[in-house]
C-alpha positions as CSV (number, residue, x, y, z in Angstrom):
1,M,-7.5,-25.9,-53.8
2,F,-5.6,-29.1,-54.8
3,E,-3.6,-27.2,-57.5
4,L,-0.9,-29.3,-59.0
5,K,0.3,-27.0,-61.8
6,D,4.0,-27.6,-62.6
7,K,4.2,-30.7,-60.5
8,V,5.4,-33.9,-62.1
9,A,3.6,-37.2,-61.2
10,L,4.4,-40.8,-62.0
11,V,1.7,-43.4,-61.8
12,T,2.4,-47.1,-61.9
13,G,-0.2,-49.6,-63.3
14,A,-1.8,-46.7,-65.1
15,R,-3.1,-48.3,-68.3
16,R,-6.5,-49.0,-66.9
17,G,-8.7,-49.0,-63.8
18,M,-7.7,-47.0,-60.7
19,G,-4.3,-46.2,-62.1
20,K,-5.8,-44.6,-65.2
21,A,-8.3,-42.7,-63.1
22,D,-5.4,-41.4,-60.9
23,A,-3.4,-40.3,-63.9
24,L,-6.4,-38.4,-65.5
25,A,-7.3,-36.8,-62.2
26,L,-3.8,-35.6,-61.5
27,A,-3.5,-34.2,-65.0
28,S,-6.9,-32.4,-64.6
29,Q,-5.3,-30.5,-61.6
30,G,-2.4,-29.4,-63.7
31,A,0.2,-32.1,-63.1
32,K,2.5,-33.4,-65.9
33,V,1.9,-37.2,-65.7
34,V,4.1,-40.1,-66.5
35,V,1.9,-43.1,-67.3
36,T,3.6,-46.4,-66.7
37,D,2.6,-50.1,-66.9
38,I,3.8,-53.3,-68.5
39,D,1.8,-52.5,-71.7
40,E,3.3,-49.3,-73.3
41,K,0.7,-49.1,-76.1
42,A,-2.1,-49.0,-73.6
43,C,-0.2,-46.3,-71.6
44,Q,0.2,-44.3,-74.8
45,K,-3.6,-44.2,-75.2
46,V,-3.9,-42.8,-71.6
47,A,-1.2,-40.3,-72.3
48,E,-3.0,-39.2,-75.5
49,E,-6.2,-38.8,-73.6
50,I,-4.4,-36.5,-71.2
51,E,-2.9,-34.5,-74.0
52,S,-6.2,-34.2,-75.8
53,Q,-7.5,-32.4,-72.8
54,G,-4.6,-29.9,-72.8
55,G,-2.3,-31.8,-70.4
56,K,1.2,-33.1,-70.7
57,A,2.1,-36.8,-70.4
58,L,4.6,-39.4,-71.1
59,A,3.9,-43.1,-71.6
60,L,6.5,-45.7,-70.5
61,R,6.7,-49.4,-70.1
62,M,7.7,-50.3,-66.5
63,D,7.7,-53.7,-64.7
64,V,7.8,-52.5,-61.1
65,S,9.2,-55.8,-59.9
66,N,12.3,-55.3,-62.1
67,K,14.8,-52.8,-60.6
68,A,16.5,-52.2,-63.9
69,E,13.2,-51.3,-65.6
70,V,12.3,-49.1,-62.6
71,E,15.6,-47.2,-62.8
72,Q,15.3,-46.8,-66.6
73,G,11.7,-45.6,-66.3
74,F,12.5,-43.0,-63.7
75,D,15.5,-41.9,-65.7
76,E,13.3,-41.3,-68.8
77,A,10.6,-39.5,-66.8
78,I,13.1,-37.1,-65.2
79,G,14.9,-36.7,-68.4
80,K,11.6,-35.6,-70.0
81,F,10.2,-33.3,-67.3
82,G,13.3,-32.5,-65.2
83,R,12.0,-33.4,-61.8
84,L,9.6,-35.7,-59.9
85,D,7.1,-34.5,-57.2
86,I,4.4,-37.2,-56.9
87,L,4.5,-41.0,-57.0
88,V,1.3,-43.1,-57.1
89,N,2.3,-46.7,-56.4
90,N,-0.8,-48.3,-58.0
91,A,0.6,-51.3,-59.9
92,G,-0.6,-54.6,-58.6
93,I,-2.1,-58.0,-59.4
94,Y,-4.6,-60.3,-57.9
95,V,-4.6,-63.9,-59.0
96,P,-6.6,-66.0,-56.5
97,K,-5.5,-69.4,-55.3
98,P,-6.3,-71.4,-52.2
99,A,-3.5,-71.3,-49.7
100,L,-3.0,-75.0,-49.6
101,E,-2.5,-75.0,-53.4
102,L,-0.4,-71.9,-53.7
103,T,3.1,-72.4,-55.1
104,E,6.2,-70.7,-54.0
105,E,6.5,-69.1,-57.4
106,E,3.0,-67.7,-57.2
107,W,3.7,-66.3,-53.8
108,D,6.9,-64.7,-54.9
109,R,5.4,-63.1,-58.0
110,M,2.6,-61.5,-56.0
111,I,5.0,-60.1,-53.4
112,A,7.4,-59.0,-56.1
113,I,4.9,-56.9,-57.9
114,N,2.6,-55.7,-55.2
115,L,5.1,-55.0,-52.4
116,K,8.7,-55.0,-53.6
117,G,7.6,-53.0,-56.6
118,Q,6.2,-50.3,-54.5
119,F,9.4,-50.1,-52.4
120,L,11.6,-49.9,-55.5
121,C,9.6,-47.1,-56.9
122,A,9.3,-45.3,-53.6
123,Q,13.0,-45.5,-53.0
124,R,13.9,-44.1,-56.4
125,A,11.2,-41.4,-56.2
126,A,12.4,-40.3,-52.7
127,K,16.0,-39.8,-54.0
128,E,14.6,-37.4,-56.6
129,M,12.1,-35.6,-54.4
130,A,14.8,-35.1,-51.7
131,K,16.6,-32.8,-54.2
132,N,13.7,-30.3,-53.9
133,K,12.7,-31.0,-50.3
134,W,9.1,-31.7,-51.4
135,G,7.4,-34.9,-52.4
136,R,4.2,-36.9,-52.2
137,I,4.2,-40.7,-52.2
138,I,0.8,-42.4,-52.3
139,N,0.8,-46.2,-52.0
140,I,-2.3,-48.1,-52.9
141,S,-3.2,-51.0,-50.5
142,S,-6.6,-52.5,-49.8
143,I,-9.1,-52.8,-46.9
144,A,-8.0,-56.5,-47.0
145,S,-4.7,-55.7,-45.4
146,G,-4.9,-57.0,-41.8
147,Q,-6.5,-55.7,-38.6
148,T,-9.7,-54.8,-40.4
149,G,-11.6,-58.0,-40.2
150,V,-11.6,-58.4,-44.0
151,G,-9.9,-61.4,-45.4
152,I,-10.1,-62.8,-48.9
153,A,-10.4,-66.5,-49.3
154,G,-7.9,-67.5,-52.0
155,G,-6.0,-64.3,-51.5
156,V,-3.4,-65.0,-48.8
157,H,-0.5,-63.8,-50.9
158,Y,-2.5,-60.7,-52.0
159,T,-3.6,-59.7,-48.4
160,A,0.0,-60.3,-47.2
161,S,1.3,-57.9,-49.8
162,K,-1.3,-55.3,-49.0
163,G,-0.7,-55.5,-45.3
164,G,3.0,-55.1,-46.0
165,I,2.4,-51.9,-47.9
166,I,0.8,-50.3,-44.8
167,G,3.7,-51.3,-42.5
168,M,6.2,-50.1,-45.1
169,T,4.5,-46.8,-45.5
170,E,4.5,-46.0,-41.8
171,T,8.3,-46.6,-41.6
172,L,9.0,-44.6,-44.8
173,A,6.9,-41.7,-43.5
174,Q,9.1,-41.5,-40.4
175,E,12.4,-41.8,-42.3
176,W,11.6,-39.3,-45.1
177,A,9.7,-36.6,-43.2
178,E,12.9,-34.6,-42.8
179,L,13.3,-34.7,-46.6
180,G,10.0,-33.0,-47.1
181,I,8.4,-36.1,-48.3
182,T,5.0,-37.4,-47.1
183,V,4.1,-41.1,-47.6
184,N,0.5,-42.2,-47.2
185,V,-1.8,-45.1,-48.1
186,V,-5.1,-45.2,-49.9
187,A,-6.9,-48.5,-49.2
188,P,-9.8,-49.0,-51.4
189,G,-12.7,-51.4,-50.7
190,A,-14.8,-52.9,-53.6
191,I,-14.0,-50.8,-56.6
192,D,-15.4,-51.5,-60.1
193,T,-12.1,-52.2,-62.1
194,P,-11.0,-54.6,-64.8
195,M,-8.9,-56.4,-62.2
196,V,-12.0,-57.1,-60.0
197,S,-13.9,-58.2,-63.1
198,S,-11.1,-60.6,-64.2
199,A,-11.2,-62.2,-60.7
200,Q,-14.6,-63.7,-61.7
201,I,-16.1,-63.4,-58.3
202,P,-19.2,-65.7,-58.1
203,Q,-22.5,-63.7,-58.3
204,E,-23.6,-65.0,-54.8
205,A,-20.3,-63.9,-53.3
206,M,-20.6,-60.5,-55.0
207,A,-24.1,-60.0,-53.7
208,S,-23.0,-60.9,-50.2
209,M,-20.1,-58.4,-50.3
210,L,-22.3,-55.6,-51.6
211,A,-24.8,-56.3,-48.8
212,R,-22.1,-55.5,-46.2
213,I,-21.4,-52.0,-47.7
214,P,-23.7,-49.3,-46.4
215,L,-23.7,-47.4,-49.7
216,K,-24.8,-50.7,-51.3
217,R,-22.6,-50.4,-54.4
218,M,-19.1,-50.7,-55.7
219,G,-17.0,-47.6,-55.8
220,R,-15.8,-46.0,-59.0
221,P,-12.1,-45.5,-59.8
222,E,-12.6,-41.8,-59.9
223,E,-13.7,-41.8,-56.3
224,V,-10.4,-43.3,-55.3
225,A,-8.6,-40.8,-57.5
226,A,-10.1,-37.9,-55.6
227,M,-8.4,-39.1,-52.5
228,V,-5.1,-39.5,-54.4
229,V,-5.3,-35.9,-55.7
230,F,-5.9,-34.6,-52.2
231,L,-2.9,-36.5,-50.8
232,A,-0.8,-35.2,-53.7
233,S,-1.6,-31.6,-53.0
234,E,-0.2,-28.9,-50.8
235,E,-3.4,-29.1,-48.7
236,A,-2.3,-32.5,-47.4
237,S,1.1,-31.2,-46.1
238,Y,0.5,-32.2,-42.5
239,I,-0.6,-35.8,-43.3
240,T,2.0,-38.6,-43.4
241,G,2.1,-42.2,-42.4
242,A,-1.7,-42.4,-42.6
243,T,-4.1,-44.9,-44.2
244,F,-7.3,-43.7,-45.8
245,Y,-10.0,-46.3,-46.5
246,V,-12.2,-45.5,-49.5
247,D,-14.8,-48.3,-49.0
248,G,-18.3,-47.0,-49.0
249,G,-18.6,-47.6,-45.2
250,W,-17.6,-51.3,-45.4
251,L,-15.3,-51.1,-42.3
252,A,-17.8,-49.0,-40.4
253,A,-20.6,-51.5,-40.8
């Protein structure tokens, strides 16, 4: 099950954390993986790790908020592997700031990377996938995305972007179903990644958060990647427009 041999996957924000875990997991199932991020050298290390395990990979610099870079990146990926079957829209940032202090520029940057970037990549990917009447687009959101009872103080721009991803996904799933493309969301809870570490969450706040999670721990990037692999596979062929929460039971508590 979950065989991805001969499939070509592109993962954004793949130099570390969940994106790296997604890239490695897809490769382990046989996919050829295009590793993209704003740091090409770091992407190359991930690509080399994939190749050291017998896989095939390509490392590319890509700023998802820049349409020209997105187009160039997809051109290079398709030029290398000849097709595109799977897109994992993982690239994103989290820079906390109280809403009353948030500048227009800070708002725009968050939305440009976290939301617009996912659309630009999904749009280009769908044009390629439509050629073969088969595609999997997996957008990474968050449990802090609206209608879940989970807000993040200092993260109004972040949660707005993550909520937008779910709304966008539901519409794209309807529009692209006839093209053979499924579009789904993975919405992680508290996952132990460099982005979370860099947010410097106070110890008291972290302890309070973990206390709300039935499994009493943060998730691992590999546990999110397992859901990504499933949604990328043939076994997920009747799933589209859905959101899957990988949160240790947080929303059930």
